[in-house]
N, C-alpha and C positions, 0 to 999 in steps of 0.2 A: 268811505263807501261801505255799503252793507256787505257783510260776509256772505259767501255763497251758501245756499240752502243745502241740506243733506240730500242724498240720492233717495228718491222715493219710488220711482217707477221708470220703465223704459218708455221711449217715445214711440210714435207711429213707425211703421216699417219703412225701409227704403223701397223705392220703386224698382226706382228712383222708378263616358265619359270614363277601355279599362285594360291596362297592361300589368303584367306581373313584375315584381321586383327581381325575379330570376331571369328576366330577359337578358340575353348575353350582352346587348348593347349597354344596358344599365350597369352590368357587372364590369364591363370594360372601362366605363367612365369612373366607376368605383368610388374612390376615397372622398372626393369633394362633396358629392351629393350624399354619401352615406354619413359623413360628419355633420352636414347640414341637417339631415333628417334626425340624427341622434340628438343634436342640440335642441331641435324643435320639439321632439318627444319629451326629452328631459324637462325642458322649460314648461311644457303644458302640464306634465304630471306634477311637477313641483308646485305649480301654481294652484292646481286643484287640491293638493293634499295639505299644503302648509297654511297656517294662519298668518295673516299680515297684520300690520298695525304698529310695528316698532317705529321709533322716531327716525326720520331721515335727516341728513345734514341741512342746515339752513343755507340757502343760496341767495346771492345778491342779484337784483335786477335793476333796471333803470328807474323803477318806481320805489324800490325798497326791498328788504329781505323777505323771503318766503320760506315757511317751514312745512315740510311734507311728511310723508310716512313711507313705510316699505310695502312692497307687494311682490307677487310671484315668489312666495316662500322666502322673502327677504333679499332676493337677488336683484331687485329693482327698487329705485327710489321714485316715488310717485308724488307729483305736485299737482293737485286738482283745483280747478276753479280760479286760475290766475287771470285777472283782468288784463286785456291787451289794448283797450281803447276806452275813451270816455263813454259813459252810458248813452245809447241812442234814444234818449227820451227828451220831452219838451221840444225845444227848438232844434234838437238834433234828430228828431223823427223826420223821415222822408228827406234826409240830407246826407251828403258824403260823410264817411267815418271821420270822427274827430280824434286825433292822436292823444295819447296820454300826455300830461304835463306834470313834471315832478312837483309834488306838493299840491297838486291841483286835480283837475278832472281826470278820472280814471285811475288815480293812484290812491295810496293808503298811508296811514301813519303807523309807525311801529313795524312789527313783523306780521305778515299776512299768514293766517292759518289756512294753508292750502291742503287740507286733508279731506274735504268733502266735495262731492260733485256740484257743479254750478246749476242754477235753475236753467231749464231749457228755454229757448226762445219761444215767444208766444206763438201758439199754433192750434189748429183744430186736430181732431182725431179722425184720420182717414178711414179707420176700420169701424168707427162708430160715429157717424155724422150727427147723431142726436146728442152726443156728449158735449159739455161745455168746453170751450177753448181753455187751454192751460198754459202755464209758463209765465215768462216775464219779458218785458221789453228790455230790461237791464240784463243783457245776456251775453255780452261780448267777452267771453272767457275762453280759456284753453287749458288743457291738461298736458303735463309733461311726464314722460316715463323715461328713466335713464338707468343704464346698468350700474353707474356709479357717479354720483354728482360731484365727487371730489377727485376723480381721476380722469385721465385722458387716455386715448388709445391711438393706434396708428402712428407711432413715432412722435407723439405729442401734438398731433393735429386734431385729435378729438374723434369721437364716434361719428359714424355716418348718421344723418338725421332723416327721418321720415315724417312729413307733415300731412296728416290725414284730414280730408274733407268728407263729412258724412253725407249720405243720401237722404232721400225723402221727398222727391219731386220739387225741391226748393221751397216746400211748404211745411215740412216736418223734419224731425230728427233731433239728436242731441249728442253731446260728448259722452254722456253717461252710458249710452248703449254700446260704446266701442272702447272697452277697457283694453288698451294695447300693452299692458304690463307683460303679459306672456310673450307677445311678439318682441318686445324690447329685450326680454331676458334670453329668448331662444336665438335671436339674430345678433345680439350684441350691438344694438343701435339705440339711438335716442328717438322716441316716438312722441309726436305732438298731435293732439286731437283738438281741433278748433271748432267753435260755434260761430254762426253768422246769422244775421237777420233773415227771417223766412216770410213767405207769403207776401201780403201787401206791405208789411213793414220793410221787407228786404228788396222788393222788386216792382213796386208800384210806380208807373210813369204816367203823368198827366200833363196836359198843356199848361196848367197853372203852376205845377211844380217846376216844369222846365223854364217857364218865364221868370220865376223868382230865383232860380239857381244861377250863380255867376257863370257857370259852364254852359248855360242854356240847354240843358238836358236833364233827364231824371230817370229813375229806375236803376237797376243793377247795384243797389246799395249793398246787397249781400256779397257781391264780388269785390266791392271796395273793402268790406270788412275782412274778407279772406286775404286781400293784399296787405292790409294793415297788420293782420296776425302774422303774416310771413315777414313783414318788416320787424315785428317784435322778435321773431325767431332770429333774424340776422343780428339784432342788437344784443340778445340775451343768451342764446343757446350755448355759447362757449362756457358760460358759468355753470351749465348743467352737464358739462362734459362733451358737448356736441361740437361738430365742425360746421361753422356757418357757411363755409365754401362748398359744402357737400350735402345739400338739402334736396331730397326728392319729395315733390308734392304729389300725392296720390289721392284719388277719390273714387268712390263707387256709386253707381246710379247717378243721381243728380250731383253727387260729388264728382263723378267722372265728367258730367256736363260742365261742372265748374272748372275742371282742369282744362277742357277745351276753351272755355271763356277766358281763362287766364292766359292761354297761349294766343288769344286774339286781342290782347291788351298790351300796348306798349309799356304801361306802368309796371308790368311784371318783370321787366328786365332786371336781372341781378337778384331777384328774390328766391330763385331756386335754380339748381344745377341740372335737374332731370325731372321727368314727369311721367306719370302712369294714369291712364284713364281706363277705369273698369266699368263697362256697360253704361257709358255716358250717352246722352242724346246727341246724335250727330247733326241735328238740324237747329242751328242758331242763326236765323236769317231775318227775323221780323225787325223792321226798321222802327225808329223812334216815333214817327208820325202815325204809323199804323197802330202802335201800342197806345199812344195817347188817345186816338179815336176809340179804340176798343175799351179803354178805361174811363171814358167820359161817364159811363154809367156808375162807376164807383163814386164819383163826386156827387152825382144826383142822389144815389142811394144813401149817401152819408148825410144828405140834407144841406150840403155846403155850396150847391150851385147858385143859390141866391144870396150868398153872403156878401155884404157890402164891402166895397174897397177893391173890386176887381180881383186880379190873380192873387195879390197879396192877402186879400180878405179870405179867399178860398183856402189858401195854404194855412192861414191862421186858424180857420175853422177845422181843417183836417188835423192839424196838430193839437187841437183842443179836445178832440174826441177821446173817449176812453177806449181802451184796447178792444173791448168786446164790440163796441160800435164799429170800429175799423174792420174787424173780421166779418161782421154782419153785412157790411156794405160791399163786400167783394162781388164782382160780376160772376155769373154762373160759369163762365168760361174758365175761371180760375180753379174750378174743382173738376178738371178733366181727367184726374188720376185714374179712375176705373177704366177709361177707354184705351189706355196705352197697351195693355196686354191682349188686345182683341185681334180678330181677323177682319180685314176690311170688307165692308158691305156697300160702301158708297164711293164711287170714283172721285169724288171731290177731295178725298184725303182726310187726315186728322184735323179736328178743330184745334187750331194752334193757340195755346194760351199765351198771353203776353207777359211772360215772366223774364226769361233770359232773352234779351233783345240786343240788337246792334244800335246802341245809343249814340255812338259817334265820339264819345269821350272816354268811357271805360272800355267797352268792347267796340273797337273801331271798324271792324269789318266782319263779314260772315266767317265762320270758323274754317270752312274749306279754303277760302281765299287767304285767310291768315296763315294757314299751314303751307299752302303752295308758295306764298311769298317769303316764308321763313321769318315771320315777324318776331317770334320769340323762339329762337333756335336752340333747343336743348335735346339731349337724348330722350327718346320717347317710346313708351309701350302703349299701344291701343289694343285693348283686350275686351272680349265679350264671351258669352256663354251660348252653347248650342241650343239649349231649351230654356231661354230666359223666362217665359211666362209660367213655367212649371211652379214657380213660387206661389202665384195667385192665378191659376188657370180658370177658364170658363167652366163653371160647375156643370153646364149642360153637356159637356163631352166626357165627364168623369168615367162613366161606365158604358160608353157606347160601343157597339160592335162596329166593324168596318163598314158594313152596309148601312147601318144607322148614321154613321158619320157622313157617308156620301150623301144620303138623303137629306141630312141637315145642311151640308155645305152647298149643295146645288141652289136652293132658293136664297141662302144667305148671300151668295156672291152673284146672284142673277143679273144685277145691274151691269156687270162686266161682260156679259154674254151668256148664251144658253149653255155652252159647253165649257165655259171658263173653269169652273170648279173641277170638272173631270180632268181637264188638261193640267191644271195646277197639281193635282195629286200624282201625276206621272213623275213630277220632280221629287216626290216624297214617298216613293215606293218602299224604301228601306225603313224609315221610321214608322210608316203605316203598318208594315209587317209586324212590328213590335206591338203597337196598339195605337188607336186614333189619338190618344192624349199626346203621345210623343210627336206625331205628325202635326197636330195642332200647334204644339209648342214651337216646333221648328219653323213652320210657316210664319207664325207671328214674330218670332225672333229674327228671321231673315229679312222680312219686310221692314221691321221697325229699327233694327240696329246692325245686323251683320252686313247687309249690303251698303249701308251708310258708312260703317267702319272701313269697309274695303276702299271706298272713295276717299275718306279722310286719311287713311294710312298711305295711300298712293300720293295724295297731295303733299303730305309731310315728307315722304320719301323723295319727292321732286324738289321741294323748297328748302329742306333742311340740309346743312352740311353734317349735322350730328347724326348718329345712328338712330334709325327708326325701325321698330319691330311691331308686328301684329300677332297677337295671341288669340286662339280660339279654343276654349276649354270644352272638351267633349265628355270628360269623366264626371259623372254624377256621384252622389253618395252611395255607399255600399249597401245601405238599407234606407227605406223611407224615413224622412225627417219629420218629426212631430213639430209642425210650425203653427200656422193659424188654425184654431179649432173650428174648421168649417167642413170637415168630412173628407178632406184630401190631404195627404202627406206628400210633399215633393219628393220625387225619386230620380229625376233626371238632372242634367247639368243646369240647374236653375239660377235665377238672378241672385247674386251675392254669395253663391256657394264657393267661388274662388277666394273671396275675402275671408269667409268663415274658415276655410281650410288653411290658408296661408297664415292667418293671424291667430289661429287656435280659438276662435270665438264659438266654441261648441255649445255654449249655454245661451247663445243669442236669442233663441226662441223660447227659452224657459219661462220668461215672464208671460208669454201668451199661451203656451200649451201646458206648462207645468212640468215639462220633460226636457232634460238636457241631452244632447246627442252624444253617444259614446262612439268615438271614431275607431275605425278598423285600421289595419296596417295599410290597406290601399288608400284610405282617406288621408292618413298621415303622409304617405308617399306623395300624393298629389299636393298637399300643403307644402311639403319640403321642396318640391320642384319649383312651385310658384315662388315661394319665399326666397329660394336661392337665386332665382332669376332676378327678382327685384333687388336683392342685395348686390348682385353683380352690376346692375345698372347704376345703383347708387355709388358703388365704390370705383367703378371703372368707366362708366358711360357706355358700356357695351355688354352684350350678353355672350356668354362663352360658346364658342363653336363646339367645345367638348360636350355641351348639352344639346347640340344639334340646332341651335338658334341660327338664323340667317336674317340679315336686314331685308326689308321689303324690296329694296332696290337691287338686291343681288340676283333676282331672277332674270334670266335672259329675256331681252325684249321689253324690260321695264320702261315706261309705266303700263304698257299694254298687258304685261304679265307682272305679277308680284308674288313674293314669297311670304308665307305665313307659317306660324308654328302651331301645330295641333297639340294641345296640352293635355296630357293625362299624368300618369306617374313619371312619364318622361316626355320629351318633346320630339315630335316628328315634323320636319320641315316639308311643306308641300308648296305647290305653285297653283295660284288661282283658285283657292278654296271658295266654293259657292259662286264662282264667276258666271257659269252657265245659267244657274238658277236665277241669280240677280239680273242677268241680262234678259232672261225670259220675263220676269216680273216687269222690268222697265219697259220693254217693248209693248206690254199690254197696259201701260198706264199706271202701274203700281210702282212708283219710284219715290223721288224725294218728298213728295207730299205726304208719304206714309211713314217717313222716318220719325223716330221719336223726337219730341220737342218738349222742352220745359217752359 
């Protein structure tokens, strides 16, 4: 098998908030959080200051030995670009993931040089639609970061394991953008970053593909890839110092959506022991036949609709296309990414792209139903950000005054009623008093994800025996973040800020803006609080009451009332966060049809 290509660039972005450290409640909790923060800061500083590259121990896997390097100032052993499945090319395109076979598909001879990032999965550039697609179909690789590949922790049981699923609207992203060496070093855990098929290669469902598949379904191949990667973790992670019985799967943006999908799939049983969804899309409801109908255009765009031999001929034609032709044949609905962070103008709701679907074999039921039935019952955190769209907000409201924002919003939402926009703003007096951008961000975030997460967290709290928590991050960066060079720097609790802070990914936007973010003490405190919460879930299956966490079901009157954690540099438990606002939106027709969907 071809060795992974060196890291050259970052992929497209994922789309997919302030208290002082001198607060007496923080000081009372004291030692645990202080130690976590100290470890976090030391880990981040060491990683930034020290040169990596020394040889790491060779580790055995089911396919053969892998040789890595050091990272995070030598405190972490990094193994990059390890294949976990057979290449999804040729007859494996538009098909379930094919496992590795020793001495055969997906494996290698000799020792694998696991020192460079793998090629990203084939994808378009969401920030530059005119750019040519990049990447490779042969992309089912993962990276492993471990504090010590030759040692164990926790009384010989091994380090806790965090398996990360990247975001990117299920159409973009890569392992290279998420170097979790710092996270591994600071938290003392094994971190795995996995890649999976994207866009049409990972999620195309058509009637012809379903007819030729023995399961009589199609699509969701990317989720099957994720499950195969998690099986690889179960088989191999002990050799990297990890505990296979203590695996937290976590994802951000469409990685968070992926976590919801995995919790809606019976095949996920036994693959992970806890789960964290960060800003995932709460609406996974499209059925297989609706997706097949929506994607009929893909077959005709590809020129395969008239292929001889019926369904088998169509599938042969689709598998014979070059990757560029596959991307060019995508229906327009597959490029709905720019619409996610908007404010609704049409009561019909979002145009739902047929990517993550209820196919009946992999994802067997809508996510809310899966959670309420306890289909895959593990300790769970459902988390989102107060101002999600601040990452890529509507340029039109950047510098508006309050009166200008009102004048813009009235006609924008006119289809909902003549006074609808004015009534809506009554619910957002506080952010509007800061500026219209913050109000815009919260309106869009509430409609798209916050209200949906409230429903999903309550569903899981009802159906799971395991502990279920809901986090709502309100603390943004201490100063504007140089992100996408489009004239606006995110300054509120924006999409993926929690991941950046918790994992120390301060240089995430450097490839786009040329500037790495310099975290303040407040930023570090937020990151330490989030990371400490995650580690507690991984280690114990519950979040500590000493940090003020409470399960969603602990609220009196649950499920009509539910508890949530408002996350800043500490956690404050509240009851029914945004419930009144979400109820108002729902009674005016702005409900599930407007939840984010991939």
